[in-house]
VOGU-3710 file (C-alpha; in Angstrom, 3 decimals, decimal comma):
1> xxxxxxxxxx> 90,659/-131,562/-83,873  93,810/-133,393/-82,790  92,890/-135,647/-79,897  95,597/-137,502/-78,043  94,659/-140,923/-76,698  96,828/-143,416/-74,792  95,891/-146,753/-76,413  99,008/-148,412/-74,976  97,737/-147,874/-71,451  94,195/-148,892/-72,326
11> xxxxxxxxxx> 95,186/-152,164/-73,980  98,319/-153,396/-72,191  97,559/-152,846/-68,538  94,840/-155,482/-68,227  96,992/-158,218/-69,752  99,876/-157,261/-67,481  97,728/-157,785/-64,413  95,999/-160,969/-65,620  99,223/-162,722/-66,546  101,235/-161,341/-63,643
21> xxxxxxxxxx> 99,083/-162,393/-60,689  100,939/-164,166/-57,862  104,337/-162,511/-58,615  105,875/-159,780/-56,594  120,789/-105,970/-83,572  124,298/-106,385/-84,598  125,337/-109,941/-85,332  125,246/-111,965/-82,155  127,496/-114,635/-80,698  128,400/-118,102/-81,950
31> xxxxxxxxxx> 125,490/-120,517/-82,353  125,248/-123,963/-80,787  126,324/-126,518/-83,372  127,775/-129,894/-82,478  125,361/-131,495/-80,037  125,585/-135,146/-81,087  128,194/-135,683/-78,376  125,788/-134,408/-75,710  125,454/-136,896/-72,850  122,171/-138,595/-72,103
41> xxxxxxxxxx> 120,391/-137,351/-68,997  120,277/-140,178/-66,488  118,735/-138,450/-63,471  114,970/-137,997/-63,306  113,694/-134,512/-64,044  113,130/-132,301/-61,042  109,693/-130,760/-60,575  111,005/-127,467/-61,925  112,547/-129,176/-64,968  109,300/-131,020/-65,694
51> xxxxxxxxxx> 107,391/-127,745/-65,796  109,892/-125,883/-67,950  111,816/-128,519/-69,900  110,797/-127,040/-73,259  112,746/-123,876/-72,312  115,929/-125,687/-71,278  119,149/-126,231/-73,204  120,451/-129,516/-74,612  124,116/-128,777/-73,932  123,659/-127,388/-70,425
61> xxxxxxxxxx> 120,745/-129,480/-69,210  120,981/-132,592/-71,448  117,292/-132,041/-72,216  116,213/-131,349/-75,836  114,478/-128,073/-75,088  114,553/-124,936/-77,250  117,198/-122,950/-75,287  114,598/-120,289/-74,457  116,099/-119,468/-71,066  119,545/-119,151/-72,680
71> xxxxxxxxxx> 118,075/-116,841/-75,347  116,606/-114,542/-72,698  119,691/-114,447/-70,480  122,270/-113,987/-73,250  120,472/-112,330/-76,180  117,131/-110,735/-75,330  118,037/-109,624/-71,806  115,935/-106,480/-71,243  115,100/-105,833/-74,899  111,322/-105,948/-75,128
81> xxxxxxxxxx> 111,051/-105,583/-78,895  107,928/-104,857/-80,910  104,557/-106,293/-79,903  103,528/-109,253/-82,080  99,934/-110,432/-82,536  99,555/-114,219/-82,515  96,186/-115,649/-83,501  95,328/-118,900/-81,736  92,818/-120,730/-83,932  91,613/-123,425/-81,575
91> xxxxxxxxxx> 88,924/-124,275/-79,068  87,828/-121,640/-76,580  90,483/-119,643/-74,723  89,976/-118,498/-71,127  90,389/-114,745/-71,564  90,109/-114,213/-67,813  92,977/-116,539/-66,872  95,522/-114,966/-64,505  98,381/-115,794/-66,885  96,634/-114,587/-70,058
101> xxxxxxxxxx> 94,436/-111,621/-69,124  97,240/-109,095/-69,709  98,421/-110,517/-73,039  95,170/-110,316/-75,021  94,755/-108,621/-78,369  92,129/-105,901/-78,194  90,425/-104,563/-81,296  90,739/-100,841/-80,631  88,657/-99,993/-83,681  85,603/-101,654/-82,117
111> xxxxxxxxxx> 83,423/-100,063/-79,401  82,649/-102,847/-76,907  79,123/-104,228/-76,644  77,307/-101,622/-78,722  75,919/-104,205/-81,130  77,571/-102,532/-84,124  80,363/-103,465/-86,493  82,296/-100,242/-85,850  85,358/-101,195/-87,918  83,308/-102,714/-90,758
121> xxxxxxxxxx> 85,307/-105,941/-90,738  82,154/-108,066/-90,873  82,179/-109,074/-87,185  80,134/-107,276/-84,536  81,829/-106,415/-81,212  84,875/-108,594/-81,902  86,915/-107,186/-79,028  89,400/-110,031/-78,414  88,697/-112,280/-81,392  85,804/-114,312/-82,775
131> xxxxxxxxxx> 83,883/-117,534/-82,159  83,043/-119,332/-85,417  81,535/-122,269/-83,509  78,904/-120,083/-81,829  76,951/-121,873/-79,109  77,962/-125,308/-80,417  80,601/-127,650/-79,049  79,967/-131,355/-79,811  80,655/-132,368/-83,415  81,246/-135,460/-85,510
141> xxxxxxxxxx> 84,531/-136,342/-87,142  84,688/-135,274/-90,785  84,477/-138,793/-92,203  81,415/-139,475/-90,033  79,774/-136,389/-91,562  80,560/-137,848/-94,965  78,805/-141,099/-94,057  75,888/-139,291/-92,427  75,304/-137,348/-95,661  74,621/-140,683/-97,328
151> xxxxxxxxxx> 76,129/-139,997/-100,760  77,912/-143,275/-101,547  79,362/-141,747/-104,708  81,139/-139,017/-102,752  84,964/-139,059/-102,960  86,555/-141,371/-100,349  83,159/-142,689/-99,154  84,290/-146,337/-99,101  87,478/-145,339/-97,270  85,409/-143,414/-94,712
161> xxxxxxxxxx> 83,115/-146,404/-94,163  86,016/-148,790/-93,602  87,685/-146,318/-91,233  84,467/-145,829/-89,272  83,958/-149,568/-88,772  87,564/-150,018/-87,677  87,592/-147,022/-85,309  84,276/-147,871/-83,700  85,413/-151,391/-82,846  88,792/-150,130/-81,645
171> xxxxxxxxxx> 87,233/-147,639/-79,248  84,794/-150,233/-77,949  87,869/-152,304/-77,056  89,560/-149,279/-75,476  86,412/-148,677/-73,447  86,414/-152,195/-72,008  90,093/-152,054/-71,124  90,014/-148,530/-69,713  87,069/-149,390/-67,469  88,867/-152,504/-66,238
181> xxxxxxxxxx> 92,087/-150,541/-65,751  90,209/-148,014/-63,638  88,714/-150,855/-61,633  92,168/-152,352/-61,021  93,867/-149,139/-59,877  90,872/-148,350/-57,655  91,197/-151,816/-56,132  94,925/-151,284/-55,559  94,224/-147,909/-53,954  91,767/-149,473/-51,532
191> xxxxxxxxxx> 94,249/-152,232/-50,629  97,055/-149,761/-49,944  94,807/-147,493/-47,899  93,877/-150,462/-45,736  97,478/-151,680/-45,460  98,930/-148,289/-44,491  95,906/-147,006/-42,603  96,057/-143,730/-44,549  95,242/-142,302/-47,970  98,460/-140,351/-48,589
201> xxxxxxxxxx> 100,874/-143,301/-48,842  104,010/-142,818/-50,968  105,799/-144,643/-53,765  108,725/-145,361/-51,439  106,398/-146,957/-48,903  104,838/-149,207/-51,541  108,178/-150,340/-52,961  109,406/-151,153/-49,454  106,593/-153,663/-48,825  107,639/-157,302/-48,307
211> xxxxxxxxxx> 104,666/-159,637/-48,331  103,392/-163,109/-49,207  99,803/-161,833/-49,260  98,415/-162,468/-52,757  96,080/-159,461/-52,777  98,736/-157,057/-51,588  101,215/-158,570/-54,054  98,802/-157,936/-56,895  98,353/-154,327/-55,751  102,140/-153,920/-55,772
221> xxxxxxxxxx> 102,251/-155,222/-59,370  99,677/-152,643/-60,357  101,723/-149,912/-58,675  104,879/-151,063/-60,466  103,100/-150,816/-63,810  101,875/-147,332/-62,888  105,395/-146,144/-62,032  106,918/-147,766/-65,137  104,537/-145,755/-67,330  105,278/-142,351/-65,801
231> xxxxxxxxxx> 101,923/-142,135/-64,038  103,696/-141,086/-60,803  101,133/-142,453/-58,347  98,049/-144,644/-57,962  95,991/-141,473/-57,505  97,304/-140,087/-60,796  96,629/-143,400/-62,536  93,022/-143,305/-61,302  92,695/-139,796/-62,718  94,213/-140,810/-66,071
241> xxxxxxxxxx> 91,986/-143,859/-66,494  88,879/-141,984/-65,359  89,603/-139,283/-67,930  90,321/-142,029/-70,455  86,907/-143,610/-69,932  85,285/-140,195/-70,367  87,270/-139,466/-73,550  86,484/-142,852/-75,057  82,768/-142,523/-74,300  82,939/-139,063/-75,865
251> xxxxxxxxxx> 84,504/-140,487/-79,019  81,870/-143,235/-79,279  78,794/-141,205/-78,343  79,696/-137,874/-79,949  82,464/-137,926/-82,555  81,427/-141,289/-84,078  77,676/-140,712/-83,721  76,175/-140,621/-87,221  72,945/-139,087/-85,900  74,503/-136,169/-84,040
261> xxxxxxxxxx> 73,264/-132,711/-85,020  75,998/-130,461/-83,697  76,223/-127,209/-85,660  74,311/-124,306/-84,131  75,439/-121,317/-86,209  72,565/-121,306/-88,717  74,836/-121,243/-91,753  75,554/-123,745/-94,508  79,034/-125,225/-93,928  79,216/-126,084/-97,627
271> xxxxxxxxxx> 78,776/-122,447/-98,689  81,747/-120,256/-97,817  79,920/-116,928/-97,945  76,234/-117,677/-97,238  76,017/-115,959/-93,827  78,709/-113,336/-93,189  79,617/-112,801/-89,545  78,006/-116,010/-88,230  78,996/-117,158/-84,751  79,523/-114,664/-81,934
281> xxxxxxxxxx> 82,121/-112,465/-80,248  82,802/-114,731/-77,245  85,803/-117,015/-77,917  85,873/-118,372/-74,338  85,410/-122,095/-73,584  81,839/-123,379/-73,483  82,739/-125,527/-70,453  85,775/-126,075/-68,237  86,697/-129,285/-70,060  87,257/-127,244/-73,234
291> xxxxxxxxxx> 90,848/-126,516/-72,246  92,895/-126,909/-75,422  92,929/-123,272/-76,555  93,877/-122,042/-73,097  96,751/-124,534/-72,847  98,062/-123,600/-76,291  97,823/-119,859/-75,566  99,721/-120,304/-72,312  102,602/-122,063/-74,050  102,999/-119,132/-76,425
301> xxxxxxxxxx> 102,372/-116,157/-74,221  101,702/-116,790/-70,513  102,900/-113,715/-68,637  106,578/-114,129/-67,837  106,937/-111,708/-64,935  103,810/-112,119/-62,812  105,183/-114,932/-60,609  102,158/-117,094/-61,389  101,815/-120,487/-62,989  104,371/-120,679/-65,780
311> xxxxxxxxxx> 106,166/-118,641/-68,406  105,229/-118,446/-72,062  107,928/-118,578/-74,717  107,340/-115,038/-76,010  107,576/-111,885/-73,883  105,807/-109,309/-76,039  102,772/-110,959/-77,567  99,079/-110,283/-77,842  96,855/-113,344/-78,234  93,988/-113,058/-80,726
321> xxxxxxxxxx> 91,543/-115,753/-79,619  89,646/-117,453/-82,449  87,337/-120,315/-81,521  86,849/-122,579/-84,520  87,662/-126,038/-83,164  84,778/-127,930/-81,508  84,723/-131,255/-79,686  85,089/-133,065/-82,982  86,508/-132,117/-86,344  86,585/-128,460/-87,326
331> xxxxxxxxxx> 84,709/-127,408/-90,472  86,810/-126,285/-93,440  84,626/-123,202/-93,736  85,391/-122,121/-90,177  89,108/-122,729/-90,634  89,298/-120,805/-93,915  87,393/-117,828/-92,521  89,341/-117,912/-89,244  92,629/-117,676/-91,159  91,289/-114,759/-93,188
341> xxxxxxxxxx> 89,957/-113,070/-90,026  93,384/-113,345/-88,372  95,192/-112,025/-91,444  92,756/-109,128/-91,916  92,946/-108,025/-88,297  96,687/-107,782/-87,849  97,928/-111,207/-86,798  101,540/-111,834/-87,810  101,556/-115,460/-86,679  98,751/-118,031/-86,585
351> xxxxxxxxxx> 98,976/-121,126/-84,395  96,923/-124,046/-85,696  96,957/-126,986/-83,276  94,259/-128,930/-85,063  93,945/-131,319/-87,968  92,028/-134,171/-89,582  92,356/-136,811/-92,273  89,310/-135,832/-94,391  88,760/-132,303/-95,748  85,987/-131,872/-98,339
361> xxxxxxxxxx> 86,817/-128,199/-98,912  90,589/-128,289/-98,487  90,878/-125,878/-101,431  89,138/-123,172/-99,348  91,781/-123,586/-96,670  94,692/-123,555/-99,137  93,276/-120,372/-100,655  93,147/-118,872/-97,156  96,759/-119,887/-96,492  97,814/-118,150/-99,707
371> xxxxxxxxxx> 95,771/-115,108/-98,629  97,609/-115,097/-95,273  100,951/-115,423/-97,048  100,124/-112,373/-99,165  99,580/-110,494/-95,898  102,913/-111,769/-94,488  101,406/-114,084/-91,849  103,301/-117,174/-90,644  101,089/-120,267/-90,155  102,395/-122,772/-87,577
381> xxxxxxxxxx> 100,656/-126,147/-87,795  100,720/-129,250/-85,576  101,692/-132,384/-87,530  99,157/-134,645/-85,777  99,193/-137,496/-83,265  98,621/-140,675/-85,296  102,232/-141,941/-85,507  101,889/-141,754/-89,294  104,013/-140,682/-92,222  101,950/-137,761/-93,506
391> xxxxxxxxxx> 103,790/-137,775/-96,804  101,589/-140,834/-97,405  98,618/-140,465/-95,040  96,088/-137,664/-95,562  96,565/-134,765/-93,162  94,773/-131,394/-93,240  95,097/-128,426/-93,300  98,019/-128,389/-95,704  99,611/-126,010/-98,154  99,923/-128,580/-100,929
401> xxxxxxxxxx> 98,106/-131,508/-102,476  99,994/-134,529/-101,177  103,691/-133,891/-101,640  103,126/-131,559/-104,582  104,117/-127,900/-104,871  103,248/-125,598/-101,983  100,801/-122,764/-102,616  102,824/-120,455/-100,372  105,961/-120,277/-98,250  104,386/-119,328/-94,944
411> xxxxxxxxxx> 103,399/-122,721/-93,459  105,626/-124,615/-91,010  104,490/-128,020/-89,745  105,806/-129,257/-86,409  106,383/-132,742/-85,008  106,748/-133,480/-81,297  109,692/-134,292/-79,020  109,902/-135,768/-75,531  112,351/-134,599/-72,869  114,346/-137,851/-73,214
421> xxxxxxxxxx> 117,272/-137,052/-75,498  118,319/-140,097/-77,512  116,617/-142,750/-79,602  113,177/-142,140/-78,047  113,272/-138,348/-78,267  110,531/-138,191/-80,925  107,176/-138,572/-79,172  105,727/-141,993/-79,953  102,441/-140,388/-81,068  103,985/-137,808/-83,395
431> xxxxxxxxxx> 103,357/-137,815/-87,121  106,391/-137,365/-89,349  107,257/-136,884/-93,021  110,340/-136,018/-95,065  108,285/-133,558/-97,136  105,331/-132,506/-95,006  106,908/-132,122/-91,534  109,394/-129,267/-91,313  110,821/-129,372/-87,785  110,446/-130,985/-84,372
441> xxxxxxxxxx> 109,923/-129,228/-81,034  108,931/-130,090/-77,439  105,401/-131,514/-77,281  105,234/-134,280/-74,665  104,229/-133,441/-71,089  104,100/-129,675/-71,484  102,945/-127,669/-68,466  100,618/-124,785/-69,268  97,481/-122,867/-68,392  94,058/-124,466/-68,031
451> xxxxxxxxxx> 90,659/-122,763/-67,622  89,791/-121,103/-64,302  93,377/-120,249/-63,286  94,546/-123,839/-63,242  97,602/-125,511/-64,816  98,272/-128,998/-66,128  100,592/-131,164/-68,195  99,323/-132,047/-71,663  101,020/-133,710/-74,601  100,682/-133,733/-78,372
461> xxxxxxxxxx> 101,924/-132,026/-81,492  99,292/-129,496/-80,383  101,831/-128,433/-77,752  104,849/-128,563/-80,087  103,305/-126,071/-82,538  102,774/-123,244/-79,996  106,318/-123,714/-78,709  107,471/-122,954/-82,258  104,926/-120,136/-82,628  106,416/-118,619/-79,470
471> xxxxxxxxxx> 109,928/-118,704/-80,928  108,584/-117,213/-84,166  107,035/-114,415/-82,105  110,394/-113,725/-80,424  112,007/-113,417/-83,856  109,312/-111,130/-85,249  109,393/-109,040/-82,079  113,165/-108,535/-82,023  113,584/-108,326/-85,817  110,327/-106,913/-87,242
481> xxxxxxxxxx> 111,816/-106,332/-90,686  111,917/-110,076/-91,371  109,113/-111,601/-93,444  107,042/-114,668/-92,603  108,966/-116,694/-95,191  112,275/-115,564/-93,690  111,127/-116,498/-90,182  110,128/-119,948/-91,449  113,572/-120,389/-93,015  115,264/-119,294/-89,801
491> xxxxxxxxxx> 113,242/-121,738/-87,687  114,187/-124,570/-90,020  117,826/-123,687/-90,704  118,867/-122,642/-87,186  117,591/-125,706/-85,364  119,913/-128,287/-83,854  120,745/-130,980/-86,454  120,387/-134,347/-84,746  122,267/-137,151/-86,521  121,344/-139,861/-84,024
501> xxxxxxxxxx> 118,715/-142,381/-85,112  115,254/-142,251/-83,501  112,262/-144,579/-83,494  109,013/-143,445/-85,117  105,678/-144,854/-86,219  103,537/-147,664/-84,887  106,087/-150,175/-86,190  109,081/-148,482/-84,490  111,008/-147,595/-87,627  114,581/-146,452/-86,989
511> xxxxxxxxxx> 115,239/-143,209/-88,841  117,288/-140,050/-88,667  115,507/-136,714/-88,208  116,527/-135,792/-91,753  114,583/-138,834/-92,992  111,401/-137,879/-91,140  111,401/-134,105/-91,568  112,441/-131,546/-94,140  115,039/-129,816/-91,950  116,257/-132,731/-89,827
521> xxxxxxxxxx> 116,402/-130,303/-86,907  114,852/-129,429/-83,558  113,869/-125,803/-83,058  116,258/-123,700/-80,994  115,375/-120,160/-79,911  118,961/-119,154/-79,140  120,248/-120,133/-82,574  117,159/-118,698/-84,258  117,774/-115,240/-82,803  121,411/-115,348/-83,887
531> xxxxxxxxx> 120,448/-116,243/-87,447  117,669/-113,635/-87,377  120,178/-110,951/-86,403  122,416/-111,983/-89,304  119,545/-111,984/-91,787  118,132/-108,665/-90,552  121,539/-107,014/-90,865  121,952/-108,385/-94,370  118,577/-106,989/-95,540
//
């Protein structure tokens, strides 16, 4: 599981208020190359740009998107290409969503709901995918499982214990601050409602207030903090802090709960083959809040021509929904078998927007990645949201031990970008690594599908990975002769090389993209299709 928290908001806001009181086919055309002279975008994004910035073009729009719109208008045009199956290994995916219901993979070898394994693949009635989590949802983090097992001689036990103690205290602090932050924005909301005599006051109205009233002045300070941190409105800030309190309580009471008994599949997670076909055939979310898989699927494949919601990157994709990520860390067993399920059932690309820092059976997963490589499946993985150098910090799943040799050439790991081209273009939460992160792509504030026909902005490397998976799907659709390894090379070599320095990590290191990733580039769909055409014609 890759959860994205906003500790800056939870810790800083309270001190700001306390200390501030009283103040007011065929080779295609020429690729994009020299972009380091691109101007910085000074104007705020329009509503349309906010919802589609990942598809925009750096040269035309001064936004570091992937030039998806340019690729469609100048290269793809009306060429549909070959249908590509993308497996989304994630939490539940809303198969009934208006923007996803027509882009689902269907297992045509299986007769629906007859209680039989018609295709003999080991999974009964797997019509649109599989659910390895079964009826479960809440789970511990992997290092908490290690502590709960009680074997003090287990590898990394002392490290897990120290991490647990640190994280528990940190989230207790977040809880206090988030609750107080919510109290403050609620107070400000009440003050503004009283002042304006209405609930739908605007930012312009607040900033126009001139007052010597201490209470109203404090409310204005709160509003100024809200606007400075891209929270848009007091109402949005209330929503963010309310969700923050819920997430923090979830981390404390569920993920860090040593006594939690979460797994409900009746198998042994430490035995890879003890109960074939465990779980069930329903990969939908267990509750509305389980939105991650739906959001990821929308980024890749939301229907482009139905005039609803938003547009996915790829135009000819079928989503294979595989639920293996609970509210907590995924089990290595589930991940390994999910990868093998996807590879065995025709997926050409796997999106993996999950990860963790402890992995007791990481060898199972590496074996599965090699198995997928042998079946020509590209594995697109999110780098993680801890602002860490994952050449040093543990990060799973991976295709190597540390920075050692890779077991296969089918894994591409993706860091996250914001829409602000320049020194802050790498998302402040994004992991990085000269060896273990391959490319960067849009991941902050990405608009996509949510359960029950809703849409929302979410951020994380979890969003950057499916943007890249979508571009990979375009390549494999338009140029089906290319292998997974070739598509990986294209994604890395065709990206825009950014020479400008960026800030990364919790200590704001100043680095070039080539110092924090293998390619030093940001993924670009337009360039990728040009290079793909060249490579396909050379085959």
